[in-house]
Structures are given as C-alpha cells and as structure tokens.
N, C-alpha and C positions, 0 to 999 in steps of 0.2 A: 449347608447351602440353603439360602432362603431368598425368595424373589417377591417383591411387591408388584403385583399386576394392577394397573390402573385403567379401567375402561373409560375411554374419553367421554366426557359430558355425562349426562344423566339428570333425571328430575326435571326441573324448569328449564334446563338447557339441553335442547334436542341435538346441538351440534349442526353439522352440515346436513342439508336435506336434498333430495333429488330422486326422481323416478319412483316415487312412493316409498322411499327409504328414509329412515332417520339414523344418523351417525351413532346416537347413544345406544340404540337397539343392536346394531351389528357389533359394536366394540364389546358390549356386555356379552353377546352370544359367543364370540371368539374367546374372550377371557374365561368364561365358564368352562368351555371345551378344554382350553389350554391348562387351566388349574388341575383337572383331572388327569391329563397326560403327564404334566410335570410330577405330580404327586406319585404317579405310578412309577415314574423314573427316580424316585427318592429325593425330589426337591421340594422343600416346604414352600408354601405359597400363601401370601397374604393378599386379599383383595381390598381395594379402596371402596368398592361397592359391589354387592352381589344382587342387586335389584335396581329398579328404575327410581333412583333418588340421587341427590348430590351428598358427597360425604359429610358435610357439616350442615346440610338442610337450610343454608342461609340463601333464601330467595334474592336473586338480584346481585349478591355480593360475590362476583366471580372470583375476585382476588382472594377473598377469605376462603371460598371453596376450594381453590387451588392449593392454598396453604394447609388446608385440612388433609388434602392427599398427601402432601409432603410429611405432615405430622404422623400420619399412620405409618409411613415407611420408616421414619425415624424411631418412633416408639418401638417398633418390632425388629429394629437393627437388622434390616435385611442387607444382602450382599449385592443386590442389583435392583434398581427401580425401572420398571418398563411401562411406559404409557402407550396405549394402543388407540389408534385414530384412523379416520378415513379422511382423505384429501378432497378438495373441492376447488373450483375456480378455474377450470379448463385444464386439460391434459389427461394423462393416464399414466399408470406405472407405480413403482414402489420406490419409497425413499426412507431414510431413517435420519432422525434429527439428534444431534448431540450439542452440548453447550460449548465445547471447545476440543480441539484436536490434541492428540499426543497421550491420552490417558486410557484408563481401563474402559471407559464408555466407548471409545472409538474401536477398541479391540472387540468388544461385545457386538457393536453395530456391524462390523465387517464379518463377524462369524454368522450373524442372523441374516443379513441381506441376501446372500446367495440362495439360501433355501426359500426365502419368500419369493424371490424372483422366479425360481423354478416352479413353485407350487401355484403362483398366480398366473404364469404364462404371460407376464407383461414386462414392459421395459424397466431398465435399471436407471433410476434418477439419482442414484449415488447416496453417500453419507454426507449430510450438510450440517453446518453449524448454525444454531439459531438461539437466541437468547430467551428461551422459554422458561417461565417461572418454575415449573416442577423439575426441570433439568438443572437449573441454576441453583435452587434452594437445597436441594438434596445433598447429603454429605457422602453418599455412596455413589458408584457409577450409575448413570441414568441415561436411558435412551427413549426415543418416541418414534414408533413406527407409523408410517402413513401408508395405509394399504388400499391402493387404488383411488379413483375418484368417484365420488358418489354422484356427481353430475354428468359423468360420462356413461352413455347407454350401454356400452359393452361391458365396462367395469361394473355397473350397477347390475346387470343381468347376472354376472358371476356372484356378486355379493348376496343376491337374494337366495342363492342355493345353499341350504344348510350343509350339503356335503363339501361345497367349496370353502365355507367358513370353517368346516372341520379341517380341511386340508391346510388352511392358513394357520390354525392352531397347531397342527402337527409340525408345520415348518418353523414357527417360532420355537417350539419345544426342541426341535433337532439343533437349532442354533445356540439355545442356551445350554444344552447338554454339551455341546462342542466347547462353548465358552468355559464351562466348569470342568472340562476334561472327563466327562461321563460318556460311556458307551449308551447311545440312545436305544431304548427298548420300546417298540411299539406297543401300544395298549391293546390287549387282546379282548376283542368283542366277538359275540356269537350272533351272527345275523339270522333272523327267522325270516325264511323265504317261503311263501305260500302260493302255489300255482304260478311260480316264476316271478312273484313281486315281493320285495322286501317289506316287511311290515313293522319290524323293530330290530333293535340290536341290544343284547344283554350281556352283562359281565359274567354271568354264570352259565356254563355250558348245560348243566343240569336243568336250570330253569327254562333255557331255550329249548331243550329236547321236550320238556313237559308241555311247553306252549304249543309246539307243533303237533304233538300227540293229541292234545285237547281239541284243537281247531279241526284236525283231519277226522278224528273220531266222531265229532259232532256234525260232520257233513258240510262244514262251511268251506272247506277246501279238499281237493282230491289228492294233493301231493304237497309234501313239506319237506324242507332241507334246513338244517343247521349249518352255516358256513362260517369258518373262521376268517376274520377280517385281514389278518397279518399275512396269509398266503392264499386265501381263496379256496382252501381245501373244505369239501363237504365232510363234516365230522359225523353227521347223522342224516339219514333220508328215510322218509316214512310215507307209505300209502297203504291203504287198506286194499289187499290184493283183490283184483277183479273176481277171482274165484270164490272169494269169501262173501261177495255180494250177491244179491238175488235180482235177476233180471225181471223187469216188468213184463216185457213183451215175450210171447212164446206160448207153447201149447200146455194147457192145464191137465194135470193128472188126477186132481182131487175130484171127488164125485159130488153130485147134487145132494145125494142121500147123507153123506158125511157132514156137509155143511148144515143141512136141515136138523140133523140129529144134535149136533153140537150146539146149535142156537137154541133148540128146545130145552136144553139142560139149564140154560141161564134165563130163558124167557119163553115159556111154553105158550104164552099168548101172542108171540111175535107174528106180524103178517107174513105171508109166504111170498117174499120178494126174491128168493135165491134163484128161481128160474130165469128171472130177468137178467141177473148177473151172468148166468151161463150163456144165455142167448146172445146178449149184446156184447159180452166179453169175447166170446168166440168170433163174432162179426168184426170186432176191432183187433183181433189178434193179441189180446191181453190175457195173462195168466189170472183168470177172473177169480180164482179162489182167494188169491192175496187181496183182491179188491173187497171181497166179502169179509175177510179179516180186518181190513181197514174200515170197512163200514161198522163192523162190531165195535171197533175201538172208538170211532167218532160218535156213534149213537148209544153208547153204553148198552150194547145188546139190543137196540131198538126199544129201549126204555126211554131214551132221551133224558131230559132233566137239566140240560145245559142251556147255551144260548139259542140253539136251534129247537124248533118246536116240531112235534111229531107230524102235524098237519102240513108242514112245509114240503115233505117228501125229499128233503135235502140230506141224502144219506152220506155225503162226502163232506159235510160241513163247509160247503162252498160260500165264502163271502161274509160270514158274521164278524162285525167289528165291535161288538159289545153295545151296552146300553139298549136302546130301543131298536138297534139294527140287529135283526136275526138272521140276515144272510138271504140267499136265493130262495125262491118258492117255486115249486114245480106242480103242474096241474094234476099229474097222476103219479102213481108209484113207479111205473115203467119209465116215465120221462125222467124222474128223479134218479133212478139208477143209471140211465143212459148218460145223463149230465155228469154224474160221478165218474163213470168210466171214461167219458170224453176228456175230463179234466186230468185224469191219470195218463191218458193217451197224449194230451198236449205236452206234458212234462217228459214223457219218455220217447216220443217219436217225432221226427221232423216231417213225416209224410202227411199228405192231405187225409181227411177223413175219407173212409171207403165210399164208393159210389152208393147212393141211396140212403146214406146216414145223415139225418137232418141235425144240424149243429144246434144243440139246446143248452150247452154249458155257457152262461153269460160271461165267464171269465177266460174262455178258451184262448183268446187272442192277447191276453194280458200275460200269458205265461211265457217264459223263454223256452222256445221249442227244443226238445231233445236234451235239456240240461239235467235231467235226472233219469238215466236209463235203468237204474236199480232202485228198489224200494228203499234202501237205506239212504240213497242220495236225496230223498224227500226231507231229510233232517234239515231244519232251518229254512225250508222252502214251502212245504205244505203247512207246517206249523212253525211258530216262532216262540222261544229259540229252537224248539224242536229236537232237542238232544235226546237221542234214542228212539225218535219216533218211527222211523222205518224198521228198526230192530223189534219194536213192539208188534208191528204189523206181521213180521216174519214169525215172532214167537207164537202169536195167536194162530197163525196159518199152521204151524207145526202141531199145535194142539188138535186142530181140526183134522189133520191128516192121520192122527192116531185113533180117530174114531172107528170102532168095529161096528159096522151097520148091522142092526138086529134083523134077523130073517123072520118075517111073520107069515 
C-alpha cells in the first residue's frame, strides 16, 4: 500500500492567505505529520514536496507545476493520491473533492470525511465533484481534502495550533487505514513534561527519561514526567526528593573556627571576613556556613583571579557580565558580605529583610523571591548554565564540617 501526499501549493505559490497564515505552510505541516503516522501504520508514503518549493520549480507555470505532482504519483505507482488544501472565500467546515462519482475515490473520500469532521469540530460540506487537474490526470484514485477556511477567524485560530494540525493528520490517517482495511495504530510518543508544561515529545521512551533527568538534576525544573501520548499514562516521574536537598534558611551548626581553619589551608593570607558571615547570616536566618562555602567557590578561596577583583569586596560574584564589567563593588568587606547574604536571602525567602538591615544588594529586587529554597536550586539561577553549582557549595561545606579544630 502506497500513498502520494500532495501538500497544496508551495514555493512561489502561497495558496490562500488569511489571518497571518499561508495555505502552503499549513498543508506542508499536516502532510509531514501524516507521513510519519502512515509509515508507523505500515503504509508507504511519497511526498510531492517536503519543503517550501513547487515540485517542478517552474515559476509562474501553474499547469506544469500541477502536472509535476501527477508525474510523481504516476512514477511511484501509488495506490491513492491525496492532495491536502485549505479552503477560502467565505464559509467554514470540511469538504473533499473528487473528479467523479461511483469509483474508488468516492469510497476513499467517504472513509476519510467523518474522521476529519470529528477532529475539526466543524460542519460537513460533503463530498463534491470538481474537475481539478491533479484529480483528473491521475490514473489511481485521487481525492483533495479542504480543511477549513483560512479566511474564517474561527477556522484560522484552529489551524494556527500545531496540536490541531496534528489532530487533522491523525484523522486523515484513520480514514486511509479504514480505506485499506488496516487497523489504525496510534503513533506512540513520549511527552516530556517539566513543572506541568510539555516541552517536547520523543519517539524513544529512554531518551525522554534521560531528558527529564538531565533537566531536573541541573535545577532547571523541580519535577518531570514522561507521559505516553496514546493513553495519557505517566510512565516515569522524577524529582530530586526534598530530603536530599539542602535548605538555605535555618540554624547553622558549623563553627567560626572550622571555617577559618579550612580557609587557611588554601589561603593563609586570606582576610578574616568569616565573622561577618556569622554575624550577618544569623541576623538573616541563613545557614551562613554554606554561604562561606559559596564564597570560597566564587572567589577561589579569596585569591580571586576571575572577572571579579579583590578590591570590589564582591564575595558572591554579584553582577559580572564579562569584558570590562566586573560586577558590583562594595565600600567595605562587611558590606560585601552583607550584599552576598542578602542575595542568597532574596532567592530563598519571600519575607522582607529584618528590621534594621539596610538593603545593599543592588540586584535584590531582580531576583524571583523564594524561587530557590535550597542550595541545589541555585543551579541555573546564580550561575548559567550552573550544572552542579549548588552541589559544589554543599560539597565544600561538608569538607569544612570535617575540620577538627586545633586546640592551642
């Protein structure tokens, strides 16, 4: 069984236009979807075009261009020729054109039409005879489907929707399977749904699962689902359990001495700014030891050497965009530490700053408040792309927590 799909118009010929749509674009989109579905059902498919061009590339010679479409079908000895079009000129609904009654073309049209009416949710304009060249000149049964009216606002709204065009492709496929006596099998796709929004659909379940894991583990989404399109069943669900993440807000258990001793191993000449982290962190209710770990990551253990300069007192790497832009600068070490902690606070809490705390973080109000309650949630937010950013902070913190403070 072999079908020739003819996406109406193309190239120099846009077909009917209306409401920002061109017929040639919609017919191609439907046919490309339809080809995949038919092949999944064991029906071979020939396309008269698979891009935005006319089959014989003869500009202005419409008759020659239409004959080229017929020639493609004849050369490949297909069992059914199907031209897919969008109507215009007033009206709404679905109709199918054939060149004459009483043949296999009429049977095919009557098989397909009910599926299209159901999928489109529009009126039945019936099977009509019309002396169209591509229907008249083909030796095999040939039909032309007119799928709604491009100059009708309601029809155009539907046709703009990729999911609706997919539904029209499925409807065509069901009719053709019925015509050939084949039990229709829906194409199995696996929807990737991240934080409640579908981002893609893949034919491989394994690839869909891998995509969900990648995005969730990088912190770009908190919850991912792989859903089978045929029955809406979730075949895979994934989130990093809250218990495995590390809260930003809370009481710190690490000591000032552990932080100082750990830092001295990597930079014995480092300025003593740890007390500022303890004091300001406790004031804000932040687990300040993790902020120290983040500071060590951002500043290369207070050796700097990156975009931010030591004299800026910018210990959280706030606002550098590369080139000559080194980010925010703070007048004192204490102010720089407070700005860093306030930036963390903005991400982790929706509360106002405590009474008496002066807002010194210049990007405090640019953060989506409360969007990152855990250190791991900062992935893709504090740093871009930020894969593993929060985990690095937690790793450094754990190293600090292992410090056995020397008793002198």
